[in-house]
C-alpha positions in Angstrom: 0.0 0.0 0.0 2.9 2.3 0.8 4.4 1.6 -2.7 1.1 2.4 -4.4 0.8 5.7 -2.5 4.3 6.7 -3.6 3.4 5.9 -7.3 0.1 7.8 -7.1 1.8 10.9 -5.5 5.0 11.3 -7.5 5.2 15.0 -6.3 5.5 14.0 -2.7 9.0 14.8 -1.4 10.4 13.2 1.7 12.7 15.8 3.2 15.5 14.4 5.3 15.0 15.1 9.0 17.7 15.4 11.6 19.7 12.2 12.1 19.1 10.2 15.3 21.4 11.7 17.9 22.2 14.8 15.9 22.5 17.9 18.0 20.3 20.8 16.9 21.8 24.2 16.2 21.4 26.9 18.9 18.3 29.0 18.8 17.8 32.7 19.3 17.8 34.3 21.8 21.2 32.6 22.3 21.1 33.3 26.1 17.5 33.4 27.2 16.4 34.9 30.4 16.4 32.6 33.4 12.9 31.8 34.9 11.8 33.5 38.1 12.7 32.5 40.7 16.3 31.5 39.9 19.7 31.7 41.5 23.2 31.5 40.1 26.9 32.2 40.9 29.7 33.5 38.7 33.3 32.9 39.7 35.9 35.0 38.1 39.6 34.4 37.7 42.3 36.4 35.9 45.3 35.3 33.8 47.6 37.8 35.5 47.1 37.7 39.2 47.3 41.3 40.5 48.5 42.2 44.0 45.7 42.1 46.6 43.8 45.3 46.6 43.9 47.4 49.7 40.8 49.1 51.2 40.9 52.8 50.4 38.4 55.7 50.7 35.6 55.5 48.1 35.4 55.8 45.2 39.0 55.0 44.5 38.2 51.3 44.6 36.8 51.5 41.1 40.3 51.7 39.6 41.7 48.5 40.9 39.2 46.1 42.6 38.0 43.2 40.6 35.1 40.8 41.3 36.0 37.2 42.2 32.5 35.9 42.9 29.0 37.3 42.0 25.9 35.6 43.5 22.5 36.5 42.2 19.0 35.6 43.2 15.9 36.8 41.4 12.1 36.5 41.8 9.3 38.0 39.8 9.5 41.2 41.8 13.1 41.5 43.1 16.7 40.8 42.3 19.6 40.6 44.7 23.3 40.6 43.7 26.2 40.1 46.1 29.7 40.6 44.9 33.0 39.5 46.6 36.0 41.5 45.4 39.6 40.6 45.3 40.2 42.8 48.3 37.9 40.5 50.3 35.3 43.3 50.6 31.7 42.8 49.6 29.1 44.9 48.0 25.4 44.2 47.1 22.6 45.5 44.9 18.9 45.2 45.3 16.5 45.9 42.4 12.9 46.3 43.4 10.0 48.1 41.8 12.2 49.4 38.9 14.6 51.0 41.4 18.2 50.0 42.2 19.9 50.5 45.5 23.1 49.1 46.8 26.3 49.3 48.9 29.8 49.7 47.6 32.8 47.5 48.8 33.6 48.1 52.4 30.7 50.5 53.0 27.4 49.6 54.7 25.7 52.8 53.5 22.8 52.1 51.1 22.8 54.4 48.1 20.9 54.9 44.9 22.5 53.3 41.9 20.4 54.5 38.9 21.2 53.0 35.6 23.5 55.0 33.3 22.2 56.0 29.9 25.8 56.2 28.6 26.9 53.1 26.8 29.9 51.5 28.6 29.5 53.6 31.7 27.2 51.2 33.6 28.1 50.4 37.2 27.5 46.7 37.5 25.4 44.4 35.3 22.5 46.0 33.5 19.8 43.5 34.3 17.4 45.3 32.0 19.3 43.8 29.0 20.0 40.3 30.3 20.9 38.1 33.2 24.6 37.9 32.3 27.3 40.6 31.8 29.8 40.3 29.0 27.9 38.0 26.6 26.2 40.7 24.4 28.7 39.9 21.6 27.2 36.4 21.0 25.7 35.8 17.6 25.1 32.8 15.3 28.0 34.2 13.2 30.3 33.2 16.1 29.0 29.7 16.5 31.8 27.1 16.1 30.1 23.8 16.8 29.4 21.4 19.7 32.0 20.1 22.2 32.2 18.4 25.6 32.6 20.5 28.8 33.2 18.2 31.8 30.7 15.7 30.5 28.1 18.2 29.3 27.5 18.9 25.6 27.9 22.6 24.9 27.7 25.1 22.1 31.0 26.9 21.5 31.1 30.5 20.4 34.2 32.5 19.7 35.2 35.9 18.4 38.8 37.1 17.7 40.4 39.9 19.5 39.3 43.3 18.3 39.8 46.9 19.3 39.0 47.2 23.0 38.4 43.5 23.4 40.6 40.4 23.8 39.7 37.1 22.3 36.2 36.1 23.5 34.9 32.5 24.0 31.7 31.3 25.5 30.3 27.8 26.2 26.5 27.4 26.4 24.7 24.2 27.5 23.0 22.5 24.6 20.0 21.7 26.7 19.0 25.1 28.0 21.6 27.5 26.3 22.8 28.6 29.7 26.4 29.9 29.9 28.7 27.5 31.7 32.1 29.1 31.0 33.4 32.2 29.2 36.6 34.1 28.7 37.2 37.6 27.5 40.8 38.6 27.3 42.4 37.7 30.7 39.0 37.3 32.5 37.6 33.8 32.9 34.1 33.1 34.3 32.5 29.9 35.5 28.7 29.8 36.0 26.9 27.6 38.6 23.2 27.3 38.9 21.7 27.0 42.4 18.5 26.2 44.1 16.0 29.1 43.5 15.1 31.5 46.3 11.5 31.6 47.7 9.1 33.2 45.2 8.5 36.0 47.7 12.1 37.2 47.7 12.1 40.8 49.0 14.8 43.3 50.2 15.6 43.6 53.9 14.1 46.3 56.0 16.7 49.1 55.3 16.1 48.7 51.6 12.4 48.3 51.8 12.0 51.6 53.7 14.0 53.5 51.1 12.2 51.8 48.2 8.8 52.7 49.7 9.9 56.3 50.3 11.0 56.6 46.7 7.8 55.1 45.5 5.7 57.6 47.4 7.8 60.5 46.1 7.4 59.3 42.5 3.6 58.9 43.0 3.4 62.4 44.4 5.3 63.8 41.4 2.8 62.1 39.0 -0.2 63.3 40.9 -1.8 66.4 39.2 -1.6 69.6 41.3 -4.5 70.5 43.4 -6.6 73.4 42.0 -6.1 76.8 43.8 
């Protein structure tokens, strides 16, 4: 019966499908947003080990401190980032209600950290654009194939050194296209995915009080003035 069907339908083309066991090509977006809630950690190492940074009055730390571990938790309403620097100091950022507050290394003072509108001048990761810093260069043009990374199949992407950037390499898991390892110049990053936080993740009291105060101020500015 199958043979008769093929004779009666000579225009029917049987297109070859993917071979059994063949790995599909990566899909766009290449690095999709992680679901909420999620948690992950990024550990950074450097090809040339600098001398340990020494605590100095702010904001001089910007010139020499480098992150060695960044831990992130996010829910549908909030995001918390804690960074450990090579000086041993810590800083943190809370994003809640479209506002961003945080502390700088060695300081417990909570300050506003509004996003910069100037390209390349952002302080910290711009989570409006994605969950991971330093991977915006990825494109299908940089895809080089599939390889094994500690027993996990990964997509390999690479871009040669260019003006302002060293050689860039990124490995994304085939299953979920999550970054597992990347390198840009002398900076190497390893990504670990952790148990998600409670769905009700919210900032601690000092942050909540500031967030609520800012929210009320913003609402007051939007409110039309009372008639005379």
